[in-house]
C-alpha positions, -999 to +999 in steps of 0.1 A: +022-151+206+032-127+233+067-111+232+086-094+260+088-061+242+051-063+232+040-070+268+062-043+282+047-018+256+012-028+266+020-023+303+034+011+295+002+020+276-019+011+306+004+031+330+009+063+309-024+064+290-048+054+317-056+090+327-061+099+290-084+069+286-103+078+317-106+115+309-121+108+275-142+078+284-121+053+264-125+017+272-105-013+262-116-032+231-087-055+223-049-059+225-027-077+202+010-088+206+028-107+178+062-108+163+057-076+142+037-053+165+018-048+198-013-028+198-039-016+224-074-007+209-097+015+229-128+035+220-154+059+233-187+069+217-170+089+190-136+074+181-113+045+184-076+047+191-051+020+180-020+026+201+007+006+183+043-003+188+058-014+154+087-036+162+100-036+127+102+003+126+110+008+163+081+033+164+051+040+186+021+056+168-016+061+172-043+058+146-075+077+154-106+063+137-141+075+135-165+048+147-188+032+121-221+022+138-203+022+172-178-003+159-140+001+153-137+002+116-111-019+097-080+000+087-086+018+055-068+004+024-078+030-002-066+066+000-095+090+007-105+114-021-127+137+000-128+148+037-159+126+041-139+096+029-114+099+058-120+072+083-087+075+102-054+093+105-023+090+126-015+113+156+013+127+135-013+142+110-029+159+140+004+173+151+011+186+116-024+202+115-016+219+148+015+236+134+043+211+138+068+210+109+058+181+087+091+162+090+089+165+129+053+153+129+062+124+107+089+112+130+068+115+161+070+082+181+103+070+166+122+052+194+153+071+205+181+046+212+199+072+233+170+071+259+174+047+289+139+034+282+128+044+247+095+025+247+085+042+279+096+076+266+076+072+234+045+062+252+048+091+276+052+115+247+021+099+231+000+105+262+011+142+263+004+146+225-030+131+227-040+153+257-024+184+243-033+182+206-060+156+200-085+162+228-111+179+206-110+150+181-112+124+208-142+141+222-159+139+188-155+175+175-164+172+138-148+205+130-115+194+145-118+161+127-124+178+093-094+201+098-071+172+101-090+151+074-084+181+050-047+176+055-049+139+049-068+144+015-045+173+005-014+150+012-027+121-009-043+138-038-025+138-070-009+172-080-033+177-109-063+176-086-050+201-060-061+236-061 
């Protein structure tokens, strides 16, 4: 079921992220638009990006996933225990690893109702963040991936297991 907000979001993704997609060799895999969210899925030879507009939370976010045998993996259900277990993370984790304050990184992509066009603004901000902070990861740099994956594991590990 297509929705006006979802179709508008997907059009904004094509407009504002097309240069990012081209720069990193990302190609369309799928798009989804339903009552709860709209999503564009793209991939290159290293990663997949799920660019999502969550209509319930009024938020735009990106999940970056490592490919599994050249395929976009399903969204992970279980929390990773080691860096090697991390299959995906959100762009906000990349921003946090890049030095953003955690609360600011967690709020990245929230729609600002004071903006004239909050969806457009969030998608533009996403394009800038991907280019400015996630380019190494999108290119497949394992060291950059592991740096963020370490934050993911540290964040979800129980206190008794943290050193």
